[in-house]
Biotite code that builds the C-alpha atoms (Angstrom):
import biotite.structure as struc

atoms = struc.array([
    struc.Atom([-65.962, -8.255, -19.312], chain_id="A", res_id=1, res_name="UNK", atom_name="CA", element="C"),
    struc.Atom([-66.153, -11.831, -20.204], chain_id="A", res_id=2, res_name="UNK", atom_name="CA", element="C"),
    struc.Atom([-64.770, -14.946, -18.214], chain_id="A", res_id=3, res_name="UNK", atom_name="CA", element="C"),
    struc.Atom([-62.220, -15.247, -21.075], chain_id="A", res_id=4, res_name="UNK", atom_name="CA", element="C"),
    struc.Atom([-61.007, -11.773, -20.983], chain_id="A", res_id=5, res_name="UNK", atom_name="CA", element="C"),
    struc.Atom([-61.148, -11.855, -16.931], chain_id="A", res_id=6, res_name="UNK", atom_name="CA", element="C"),
    struc.Atom([-58.500, -15.385, -17.528], chain_id="A", res_id=7, res_name="UNK", atom_name="CA", element="C"),
    struc.Atom([-56.656, -13.366, -20.251], chain_id="A", res_id=8, res_name="UNK", atom_name="CA", element="C"),
    struc.Atom([-55.695, -10.628, -17.379], chain_id="A", res_id=9, res_name="UNK", atom_name="CA", element="C"),
    struc.Atom([-55.387, -12.729, -14.769], chain_id="A", res_id=10, res_name="UNK", atom_name="CA", element="C"),
    struc.Atom([-52.969, -15.101, -16.336], chain_id="A", res_id=11, res_name="UNK", atom_name="CA", element="C"),
    struc.Atom([-51.343, -11.732, -17.805], chain_id="A", res_id=12, res_name="UNK", atom_name="CA", element="C"),
    struc.Atom([-50.411, -10.197, -13.562], chain_id="A", res_id=13, res_name="UNK", atom_name="CA", element="C"),
    struc.Atom([-49.724, -13.778, -12.712], chain_id="A", res_id=14, res_name="UNK", atom_name="CA", element="C"),
    struc.Atom([-46.767, -13.709, -15.882], chain_id="A", res_id=15, res_name="UNK", atom_name="CA", element="C"),
    struc.Atom([-46.551, -10.308, -14.668], chain_id="A", res_id=16, res_name="UNK", atom_name="CA", element="C"),
    struc.Atom([-45.714, -10.670, -11.318], chain_id="A", res_id=17, res_name="UNK", atom_name="CA", element="C"),
    struc.Atom([-43.525, -13.726, -11.639], chain_id="A", res_id=18, res_name="UNK", atom_name="CA", element="C"),
    struc.Atom([-41.578, -11.606, -13.978], chain_id="A", res_id=19, res_name="UNK", atom_name="CA", element="C"),
    struc.Atom([-40.839, -8.922, -12.240], chain_id="A", res_id=20, res_name="UNK", atom_name="CA", element="C"),
    struc.Atom([-40.259, -11.101, -8.989], chain_id="A", res_id=21, res_name="UNK", atom_name="CA", element="C"),
    struc.Atom([-37.633, -12.488, -10.928], chain_id="A", res_id=22, res_name="UNK", atom_name="CA", element="C"),
    struc.Atom([-36.353, -9.260, -12.240], chain_id="A", res_id=23, res_name="UNK", atom_name="CA", element="C"),
    struc.Atom([-36.017, -8.008, -8.373], chain_id="A", res_id=24, res_name="UNK", atom_name="CA", element="C"),
    struc.Atom([-34.499, -10.931, -6.612], chain_id="A", res_id=25, res_name="UNK", atom_name="CA", element="C"),
    struc.Atom([-32.242, -12.808, -8.836], chain_id="A", res_id=26, res_name="UNK", atom_name="CA", element="C"),
    struc.Atom([-31.306, -9.873, -11.544], chain_id="A", res_id=27, res_name="UNK", atom_name="CA", element="C"),
    struc.Atom([-29.449, -8.023, -8.921], chain_id="A", res_id=28, res_name="UNK", atom_name="CA", element="C"),
    struc.Atom([-26.935, -11.022, -8.147], chain_id="A", res_id=29, res_name="UNK", atom_name="CA", element="C"),
    struc.Atom([-26.909, -11.426, -11.469], chain_id="A", res_id=30, res_name="UNK", atom_name="CA", element="C"),
    struc.Atom([-25.698, -7.908, -12.114], chain_id="A", res_id=31, res_name="UNK", atom_name="CA", element="C"),
    struc.Atom([-23.291, -7.951, -9.592], chain_id="A", res_id=32, res_name="UNK", atom_name="CA", element="C"),
    struc.Atom([-21.457, -10.761, -10.463], chain_id="A", res_id=33, res_name="UNK", atom_name="CA", element="C"),
    struc.Atom([-21.101, -9.532, -14.158], chain_id="A", res_id=34, res_name="UNK", atom_name="CA", element="C"),
    struc.Atom([-20.126, -6.340, -12.902], chain_id="A", res_id=35, res_name="UNK", atom_name="CA", element="C"),
    struc.Atom([-17.530, -7.405, -10.386], chain_id="A", res_id=36, res_name="UNK", atom_name="CA", element="C"),
    struc.Atom([-16.154, -10.335, -12.344], chain_id="A", res_id=37, res_name="UNK", atom_name="CA", element="C"),
    struc.Atom([-12.299, -10.337, -12.814], chain_id="A", res_id=38, res_name="UNK", atom_name="CA", element="C"),
    struc.Atom([-13.100, -9.334, -16.612], chain_id="A", res_id=39, res_name="UNK", atom_name="CA", element="C"),
    struc.Atom([-14.696, -6.687, -16.308], chain_id="A", res_id=40, res_name="UNK", atom_name="CA", element="C"),
    struc.Atom([-12.193, -5.464, -13.633], chain_id="A", res_id=41, res_name="UNK", atom_name="CA", element="C"),
    struc.Atom([-8.732, -3.402, -13.970], chain_id="A", res_id=42, res_name="UNK", atom_name="CA", element="C"),
    struc.Atom([-5.712, -4.707, -12.570], chain_id="A", res_id=43, res_name="UNK", atom_name="CA", element="C"),
    struc.Atom([-4.494, -3.451, -9.667], chain_id="A", res_id=44, res_name="UNK", atom_name="CA", element="C"),
    struc.Atom([-1.482, -1.837, -9.752], chain_id="A", res_id=45, res_name="UNK", atom_name="CA", element="C"),
    struc.Atom([1.015, -2.269, -6.275], chain_id="A", res_id=46, res_name="UNK", atom_name="CA", element="C"),
    struc.Atom([4.372, 0.135, -5.637], chain_id="A", res_id=47, res_name="UNK", atom_name="CA", element="C"),
    struc.Atom([7.125, -0.628, -3.133], chain_id="A", res_id=48, res_name="UNK", atom_name="CA", element="C"),
    struc.Atom([7.330, 1.465, -0.403], chain_id="A", res_id=49, res_name="UNK", atom_name="CA", element="C"),
    struc.Atom([11.030, 1.703, 0.165], chain_id="A", res_id=50, res_name="UNK", atom_name="CA", element="C"),
    struc.Atom([13.116, 1.692, 3.822], chain_id="A", res_id=51, res_name="UNK", atom_name="CA", element="C"),
    struc.Atom([15.051, 4.818, 4.068], chain_id="A", res_id=52, res_name="UNK", atom_name="CA", element="C"),
    struc.Atom([18.852, 4.540, 5.142], chain_id="A", res_id=53, res_name="UNK", atom_name="CA", element="C"),
    struc.Atom([19.702, 8.397, 5.449], chain_id="A", res_id=54, res_name="UNK", atom_name="CA", element="C"),
    struc.Atom([17.418, 11.194, 5.904], chain_id="A", res_id=55, res_name="UNK", atom_name="CA", element="C"),
    struc.Atom([15.042, 12.978, 3.070], chain_id="A", res_id=56, res_name="UNK", atom_name="CA", element="C"),
    struc.Atom([15.745, 16.950, 2.330], chain_id="A", res_id=57, res_name="UNK", atom_name="CA", element="C"),
    struc.Atom([12.066, 18.260, 1.254], chain_id="A", res_id=58, res_name="UNK", atom_name="CA", element="C"),
    struc.Atom([13.300, 20.337, -1.653], chain_id="A", res_id=59, res_name="UNK", atom_name="CA", element="C"),
    struc.Atom([11.304, 19.606, -3.952], chain_id="A", res_id=60, res_name="UNK", atom_name="CA", element="C"),
    struc.Atom([14.837, 17.932, -5.555], chain_id="A", res_id=61, res_name="UNK", atom_name="CA", element="C"),
    struc.Atom([14.570, 14.127, -6.045], chain_id="A", res_id=62, res_name="UNK", atom_name="CA", element="C"),
    struc.Atom([18.068, 14.044, -5.436], chain_id="A", res_id=63, res_name="UNK", atom_name="CA", element="C"),
    struc.Atom([17.919, 11.363, -1.916], chain_id="A", res_id=64, res_name="UNK", atom_name="CA", element="C"),
    struc.Atom([18.714, 7.537, -2.930], chain_id="A", res_id=65, res_name="UNK", atom_name="CA", element="C"),
    struc.Atom([14.848, 6.713, -2.166], chain_id="A", res_id=66, res_name="UNK", atom_name="CA", element="C"),
    struc.Atom([14.382, 7.905, -5.726], chain_id="A", res_id=67, res_name="UNK", atom_name="CA", element="C"),
    struc.Atom([16.999, 6.452, -7.476], chain_id="A", res_id=68, res_name="UNK", atom_name="CA", element="C"),
    struc.Atom([15.142, 3.586, -7.129], chain_id="A", res_id=69, res_name="UNK", atom_name="CA", element="C"),
    struc.Atom([12.296, 2.195, -9.867], chain_id="A", res_id=70, res_name="UNK", atom_name="CA", element="C"),
    struc.Atom([9.432, 3.832, -8.962], chain_id="A", res_id=71, res_name="UNK", atom_name="CA", element="C"),
    struc.Atom([5.591, 3.575, -10.716], chain_id="A", res_id=72, res_name="UNK", atom_name="CA", element="C"),
    struc.Atom([5.248, 4.759, -14.225], chain_id="A", res_id=73, res_name="UNK", atom_name="CA", element="C"),
    struc.Atom([3.302, 2.708, -15.745], chain_id="A", res_id=74, res_name="UNK", atom_name="CA", element="C"),
    struc.Atom([0.116, 4.662, -15.011], chain_id="A", res_id=75, res_name="UNK", atom_name="CA", element="C"),
    struc.Atom([-3.124, 5.091, -18.089], chain_id="A", res_id=76, res_name="UNK", atom_name="CA", element="C"),
    struc.Atom([-5.346, 8.306, -18.221], chain_id="A", res_id=77, res_name="UNK", atom_name="CA", element="C"),
    struc.Atom([-9.064, 9.066, -17.724], chain_id="A", res_id=78, res_name="UNK", atom_name="CA", element="C"),
    struc.Atom([-9.338, 12.366, -20.160], chain_id="A", res_id=79, res_name="UNK", atom_name="CA", element="C"),
    struc.Atom([-9.709, 12.163, -23.228], chain_id="A", res_id=80, res_name="UNK", atom_name="CA", element="C"),
    struc.Atom([-9.774, 8.472, -23.771], chain_id="A", res_id=81, res_name="UNK", atom_name="CA", element="C"),
    struc.Atom([-9.969, 5.888, -20.483], chain_id="A", res_id=82, res_name="UNK", atom_name="CA", element="C"),
    struc.Atom([-6.647, 3.843, -20.472], chain_id="A", res_id=83, res_name="UNK", atom_name="CA", element="C"),
    struc.Atom([-5.009, 5.536, -22.647], chain_id="A", res_id=84, res_name="UNK", atom_name="CA", element="C"),
    struc.Atom([-0.989, 6.421, -22.934], chain_id="A", res_id=85, res_name="UNK", atom_name="CA", element="C"),
    struc.Atom([-0.869, 9.358, -20.439], chain_id="A", res_id=86, res_name="UNK", atom_name="CA", element="C"),
    struc.Atom([0.328, 12.842, -22.322], chain_id="A", res_id=87, res_name="UNK", atom_name="CA", element="C"),
    struc.Atom([2.627, 13.397, -19.759], chain_id="A", res_id=88, res_name="UNK", atom_name="CA", element="C"),
    struc.Atom([5.723, 10.786, -18.451], chain_id="A", res_id=89, res_name="UNK", atom_name="CA", element="C"),
    struc.Atom([4.294, 10.442, -15.001], chain_id="A", res_id=90, res_name="UNK", atom_name="CA", element="C"),
    struc.Atom([6.589, 8.554, -12.488], chain_id="A", res_id=91, res_name="UNK", atom_name="CA", element="C"),
    struc.Atom([6.041, 7.995, -8.737], chain_id="A", res_id=92, res_name="UNK", atom_name="CA", element="C"),
    struc.Atom([8.071, 6.893, -5.260], chain_id="A", res_id=93, res_name="UNK", atom_name="CA", element="C"),
    struc.Atom([7.231, 5.912, -1.974], chain_id="A", res_id=94, res_name="UNK", atom_name="CA", element="C"),
    struc.Atom([9.800, 5.704, 1.230], chain_id="A", res_id=95, res_name="UNK", atom_name="CA", element="C"),
    struc.Atom([9.808, 5.794, 5.243], chain_id="A", res_id=96, res_name="UNK", atom_name="CA", element="C"),
    struc.Atom([10.996, 5.825, 8.194], chain_id="A", res_id=97, res_name="UNK", atom_name="CA", element="C"),
    struc.Atom([9.927, 5.499, 11.377], chain_id="A", res_id=98, res_name="UNK", atom_name="CA", element="C"),
    struc.Atom([8.870, 9.127, 11.461], chain_id="A", res_id=99, res_name="UNK", atom_name="CA", element="C"),
    struc.Atom([7.125, 9.853, 8.102], chain_id="A", res_id=100, res_name="UNK", atom_name="CA", element="C"),
    struc.Atom([6.008, 8.442, 4.361], chain_id="A", res_id=101, res_name="UNK", atom_name="CA", element="C"),
    struc.Atom([7.256, 10.482, 2.085], chain_id="A", res_id=102, res_name="UNK", atom_name="CA", element="C"),
    struc.Atom([5.853, 10.470, -1.413], chain_id="A", res_id=103, res_name="UNK", atom_name="CA", element="C"),
    struc.Atom([7.456, 11.912, -4.078], chain_id="A", res_id=104, res_name="UNK", atom_name="CA", element="C"),
    struc.Atom([6.584, 12.424, -8.283], chain_id="A", res_id=105, res_name="UNK", atom_name="CA", element="C"),
    struc.Atom([7.859, 13.715, -11.479], chain_id="A", res_id=106, res_name="UNK", atom_name="CA", element="C"),
    struc.Atom([5.479, 14.897, -13.225], chain_id="A", res_id=107, res_name="UNK", atom_name="CA", element="C"),
])
């Protein structure tokens, strides 16, 4: 092997090590920033939990006052289209008292 070939391979090795060092050290933080930027995150939804004024009867019927409040109903589906309009209307409510947390849903 001639001296110029040795220089070439040495130069190539230095470039390769530099490049892969950059990828290992710098790229993960850049990738993390890109993945977790506000533009790539889905907006989180919140639902209000109502404090109960009267007891809940767990009978499968949503007739209590707590379930007459506005619930969360702007869901999206993930299958077959992620983020698509749901094929079925869904509404969810949350209520609580001193002893329990209640979750009701109309599907």
